[in-house]
Legacy VTK file of the C-alpha trace (Angstrom):
# vtk DataFile Version 3.0
C-alpha trace
ASCII
DATASET POLYDATA
POINTS 358 float
8.168 29.522 0.903
8.322 28.429 -2.716
8.553 30.172 -5.715
5.880 29.610 -8.572
7.992 28.224 -10.413
9.094 25.370 -7.761
5.312 24.968 -7.247
5.167 24.256 -10.962
8.082 21.634 -11.117
6.443 19.769 -8.062
3.112 19.788 -8.731
2.703 19.396 -12.498
0.772 16.582 -12.636
-2.082 18.014 -10.610
-2.430 21.377 -11.659
-4.778 20.450 -14.420
-7.344 19.347 -11.726
-6.438 22.199 -9.144
-7.179 24.429 -12.095
-10.551 23.315 -12.722
-11.376 23.235 -9.314
-10.251 26.619 -8.967
-11.834 27.532 -12.132
-15.315 26.285 -10.279
-14.572 28.221 -7.162
-13.830 31.160 -9.290
-17.105 31.531 -10.879
-18.723 31.163 -7.501
-16.547 33.613 -6.268
-16.691 36.198 -8.948
-20.282 36.239 -8.920
-20.619 36.940 -5.437
-18.008 39.739 -5.295
-20.205 41.154 -7.771
-23.328 40.891 -6.451
-21.700 42.692 -3.263
-19.659 45.122 -4.391
-22.550 47.502 -5.789
-24.632 46.896 -2.977
-24.531 48.412 0.429
-23.270 45.576 2.582
-19.535 45.978 1.033
-18.626 42.800 1.399
-14.623 42.194 0.667
-12.582 38.978 0.068
-9.226 37.910 0.343
-7.436 34.495 -1.227
-3.977 33.146 -0.865
-2.381 29.819 -2.203
0.633 28.403 -0.538
2.430 25.093 -0.786
2.036 23.044 2.146
1.811 18.837 2.778
3.455 18.827 -0.546
0.754 20.454 -2.361
-0.871 23.295 -3.482
-3.603 24.758 -0.877
-5.836 27.531 -1.372
-7.919 29.712 0.900
-10.436 32.265 -0.124
-12.343 33.984 2.718
-15.409 36.671 2.558
-16.202 39.198 5.225
-16.281 42.527 6.466
-12.506 43.826 6.635
-10.124 42.731 3.722
-7.243 43.563 6.010
-8.440 41.224 8.622
-9.582 38.613 6.564
-5.813 38.463 4.887
-4.530 38.434 8.529
-6.819 35.718 9.385
-5.486 33.872 6.468
-2.111 34.232 7.437
-2.533 32.708 10.654
-4.457 30.017 9.486
-1.082 29.026 7.191
0.803 29.067 10.067
-1.575 26.608 11.707
-0.967 24.789 8.674
2.835 25.025 9.136
2.137 23.557 12.873
0.167 20.616 11.622
2.947 19.643 9.193
5.528 19.791 11.578
3.507 16.929 13.427
2.152 14.832 10.518
4.958 15.182 7.611
6.247 11.847 6.754
9.075 13.439 4.747
9.804 16.420 6.947
12.895 15.225 9.223
12.137 17.605 11.984
8.144 16.260 12.204
7.202 14.248 15.025
5.914 11.576 12.757
9.259 11.071 11.169
11.156 10.969 14.711
8.830 8.161 15.288
9.157 6.338 11.963
12.907 6.940 13.203
12.352 5.037 16.547
10.392 2.375 15.186
13.149 1.446 12.851
15.755 1.148 15.618
13.104 -0.807 17.701
11.680 1.748 19.997
8.292 0.132 20.755
6.339 2.888 22.951
6.103 6.694 22.147
4.029 9.389 24.087
2.693 11.328 21.238
0.993 14.685 20.797
-2.853 15.329 21.481
-2.867 15.755 17.760
-1.297 12.663 16.315
-3.291 10.695 18.705
-6.918 12.240 17.214
-5.563 11.393 13.813
-4.348 7.824 14.642
-7.395 7.079 16.573
-9.615 8.076 14.009
-7.462 6.082 11.041
-7.764 3.318 13.118
-11.277 3.990 13.624
-11.878 3.711 9.560
-9.734 0.892 9.156
-11.859 -1.260 11.302
-14.909 -0.125 9.705
-13.599 -0.387 5.904
-12.109 -4.403 6.841
-8.346 -2.673 6.449
-8.914 -0.432 3.436
-7.687 2.442 5.095
-3.763 1.233 6.555
-1.424 4.020 8.089
1.667 1.669 8.690
2.436 1.045 5.116
5.231 3.843 4.768
7.755 1.314 3.527
5.318 0.154 0.770
4.580 3.659 -0.454
8.538 4.752 -0.052
9.043 1.746 -1.972
6.857 3.039 -5.084
8.068 6.727 -4.498
5.026 8.217 -6.348
4.696 11.493 -6.887
8.595 11.878 -5.686
11.898 12.089 -7.845
12.849 8.116 -7.199
9.378 6.839 -8.627
9.345 3.647 -9.690
7.651 -0.130 -10.457
8.873 -2.216 -7.947
9.635 -5.773 -8.015
7.021 -8.482 -6.529
9.689 -9.693 -4.002
10.016 -6.050 -3.287
6.570 -5.654 -2.689
6.165 -8.532 -0.483
8.887 -7.495 1.568
7.703 -3.746 2.226
4.367 -5.685 3.254
5.985 -7.523 5.799
4.853 -6.876 9.536
2.771 -4.144 8.425
-1.147 -3.565 9.194
-3.212 -1.916 12.236
-2.989 -4.930 14.457
0.416 -3.602 15.142
-1.142 -0.554 16.417
-2.471 0.368 19.905
-3.407 3.643 21.159
-3.818 4.771 24.707
-5.776 7.524 24.271
-6.038 8.839 27.872
-1.848 8.737 28.109
-1.896 9.881 24.762
0.861 6.613 24.334
1.538 4.417 21.072
2.574 1.443 21.154
4.007 -0.627 18.070
4.843 -3.912 18.119
6.500 -4.528 14.438
9.492 -2.855 13.472
8.580 -2.970 9.792
5.715 -0.453 10.423
6.190 3.121 8.946
3.285 5.344 9.609
1.915 7.669 6.945
-0.967 9.827 7.324
-1.337 10.674 3.948
-4.506 9.766 3.296
-6.020 11.486 6.618
-3.817 14.610 7.717
-5.138 17.566 5.431
-8.145 16.484 6.139
-7.746 16.772 9.676
-5.942 20.306 9.191
-8.701 21.647 7.397
-10.866 21.021 10.300
-8.927 22.277 12.761
-8.290 25.831 10.380
-12.001 26.031 9.760
-12.411 26.196 13.421
-9.650 28.895 14.110
-11.356 30.936 11.324
-14.467 31.040 12.768
-13.130 31.737 16.301
-11.470 34.412 14.323
-14.452 35.828 13.223
-17.380 33.693 13.455
-19.423 35.856 10.798
-16.501 34.716 7.658
-17.444 32.464 4.922
-15.232 31.227 2.265
-13.587 27.968 0.629
-10.906 26.129 1.842
-8.757 23.956 -0.901
-6.522 21.534 0.473
-5.169 19.459 -2.259
-8.545 18.240 -3.328
-9.750 18.403 -0.019
-12.643 21.016 -0.192
-14.122 22.662 2.630
-16.823 25.249 2.500
-17.319 27.670 5.501
-20.901 28.496 5.210
-22.945 29.828 2.350
-21.902 31.785 -0.657
-21.834 35.576 0.735
-25.575 35.510 -1.207
-26.818 33.019 1.119
-26.746 30.434 -1.625
-25.075 27.072 -1.899
-21.534 26.454 -3.258
-21.448 24.630 -6.238
-18.364 22.303 -6.045
-17.065 20.156 -9.289
-15.733 16.979 -9.267
-12.598 16.297 -11.835
-13.786 13.989 -14.754
-10.903 11.290 -13.792
-10.933 10.798 -17.869
-9.745 13.776 -18.770
-8.543 15.876 -15.751
-9.188 19.564 -17.803
-12.711 18.532 -17.308
-15.752 18.466 -14.598
-17.807 15.032 -14.636
-20.384 16.461 -12.582
-20.999 18.588 -9.486
-22.857 18.688 -6.133
-24.230 22.015 -4.466
-23.207 22.110 -0.823
-23.054 24.503 2.455
-21.245 24.316 5.323
-19.786 20.522 4.155
-16.931 19.040 2.910
-16.171 17.642 -0.528
-13.225 15.357 -1.033
-12.186 13.095 -3.642
-9.384 10.704 -4.339
-8.389 10.033 -7.890
-5.957 8.166 -9.968
-5.476 11.183 -12.035
-3.810 13.326 -8.394
-0.316 11.573 -8.703
1.224 8.765 -11.138
3.674 7.864 -13.303
3.251 5.551 -16.452
5.555 2.506 -17.433
4.722 0.684 -20.678
1.393 2.153 -21.339
0.169 1.474 -17.645
-0.645 4.305 -15.176
0.389 3.484 -11.475
-1.273 6.028 -8.926
-0.657 6.632 -5.420
-3.719 4.897 -3.974
-2.005 1.947 -2.612
-3.612 -1.262 -1.419
-2.441 -2.348 1.489
-3.529 -5.762 0.729
-1.896 -6.321 -2.770
0.909 -4.026 -2.420
-0.014 -2.229 -6.161
-2.324 0.885 -6.666
-5.384 0.242 -5.792
-7.700 -1.663 -8.943
-11.140 -2.594 -7.624
-12.532 -0.543 -10.285
-12.796 2.940 -9.015
-10.548 5.717 -10.487
-12.423 8.633 -8.380
-13.875 8.233 -5.091
-15.887 11.440 -3.760
-17.287 11.949 -0.296
-19.464 14.601 1.392
-19.573 15.001 4.563
-19.308 17.456 7.870
-16.140 16.353 8.971
-12.882 16.847 6.618
-10.923 13.996 8.315
-14.001 11.668 8.061
-14.240 12.667 4.131
-10.593 12.602 3.476
-10.339 8.915 5.142
-13.788 7.763 3.552
-12.423 8.928 0.031
-9.018 6.493 0.262
-11.114 3.687 1.986
-13.532 3.491 -0.612
-11.522 3.850 -3.624
-9.712 0.867 -2.144
-12.758 -1.336 -1.198
-14.912 -1.054 -4.895
-17.998 0.032 -5.579
-20.591 -2.667 -4.243
-18.413 -2.512 -0.759
-18.018 1.585 -0.802
-21.288 1.910 -1.318
-22.311 -0.623 1.364
-19.980 1.188 3.608
-20.902 4.667 3.084
-24.717 3.996 3.746
-24.379 2.202 6.818
-22.761 5.891 8.485
-24.653 8.306 9.196
-23.968 12.147 7.954
-21.992 11.090 4.509
-22.614 10.772 0.864
-20.684 9.734 -1.862
-19.969 10.068 -5.783
-18.075 6.950 -7.020
-17.090 6.531 -10.767
-15.460 3.745 -12.102
-13.132 2.669 -14.829
-15.487 2.929 -17.670
-16.722 6.337 -16.663
-19.998 5.525 -15.244
-20.987 7.098 -11.424
-22.400 5.273 -8.281
-24.359 7.483 -5.380
-25.244 6.414 -2.142
-28.640 6.582 -0.927
-28.702 10.056 0.154
-26.643 11.949 -2.488
-30.210 13.793 -3.364
-29.554 15.958 -0.757
-26.544 17.836 -2.420
-27.935 17.540 -6.073
-25.630 15.954 -7.672
-25.579 16.713 -11.524
-22.999 15.024 -14.190
-21.959 17.737 -16.675
-23.249 17.229 -20.110
LINES 1 359
358 0 1 2 3 4 5 6 7 8 9 10 11 12 13 14 15 16 17 18 19 20 21 22 23 24 25 26 27 28 29 30 31 32 33 34 35 36 37 38 39 40 41 42 43 44 45 46 47 48 49 50 51 52 53 54 55 56 57 58 59 60 61 62 63 64 65 66 67 68 69 70 71 72 73 74 75 76 77 78 79 80 81 82 83 84 85 86 87 88 89 90 91 92 93 94 95 96 97 98 99 100 101 102 103 104 105 106 107 108 109 110 111 112 113 114 115 116 117 118 119 120 121 122 123 124 125 126 127 128 129 130 131 132 133 134 135 136 137 138 139 140 141 142 143 144 145 146 147 148 149 150 151 152 153 154 155 156 157 158 159 160 161 162 163 164 165 166 167 168 169 170 171 172 173 174 175 176 177 178 179 180 181 182 183 184 185 186 187 188 189 190 191 192 193 194 195 196 197 198 199 200 201 202 203 204 205 206 207 208 209 210 211 212 213 214 215 216 217 218 219 220 221 222 223 224 225 226 227 228 229 230 231 232 233 234 235 236 237 238 239 240 241 242 243 244 245 246 247 248 249 250 251 252 253 254 255 256 257 258 259 260 261 262 263 264 265 266 267 268 269 270 271 272 273 274 275 276 277 278 279 280 281 282 283 284 285 286 287 288 289 290 291 292 293 294 295 296 297 298 299 300 301 302 303 304 305 306 307 308 309 310 311 312 313 314 315 316 317 318 319 320 321 322 323 324 325 326 327 328 329 330 331 332 333 334 335 336 337 338 339 340 341 342 343 344 345 346 347 348 349 350 351 352 353 354 355 356 357
């Protein structure tokens, strides 16, 4: 467990957008709580924020019993801990870390957990759909840049070229029946940062509803927003999208119920050198931070793992290709913001009443 001061030190660049999201949620939640407190329904609430997956996570639930809600939240974070012990590329005791060590030593075949099989399988699916825009094999490149860590740096062209040799999802083969992963390049290092939190949010929602199907609430897993049901008064949740040109402000918002809103933006993790911002969303084709004109990519849909993966893929594709991808898929919509602060939306965004802030 980390202290508040440790959380602030480790996450100072993300606090602006996080506090903005929490403020938007607080308005929703306070209004609901006030309306219920004076009624005969006796709606209770419980919330807790913790640091997991190197990001601040927040769970807020509404139901009939505060103590029960608190217990559910604690069990939810236990589940997040379990999943982090599988998916973390940095945690030396994790399953993924062990696999990466094995790959670097020349091991080619791994029997993996069901959870890791499901996440890698989904990542490969989105990699194919997006023509390689989502690539989970570039862990060496991510480590080279070190963005958001204490060893971040601007690599040389030669260092980037070397880190990209032998990477790509074509070096991965997955047998879902036997949970066996085959890796044919020693230079592959798996990093699931673009998809694991989405998978975790889906499983945590399942856990919460299995404990009490009447619970409603919000999960914020580092910009991965999951709404559970509607607000206690039956209305939709209003989810704000951070302005990527001013992360202390709201760019706009959508109205959703029992859906996810996942955003990838250039303001989340970055460093600046010689007046240039280098953000953490790396383009597997160039080896540099993605620079296709998009600085914020928000995906709305029912599946958090899908929204998580697509938000990164769309960021790396650029506006035209991203819109084409989202419009080709059922059940997902998007709001894209470009370098100049202009926005673009997919064909069905009207279902969620996207409104740009004044």
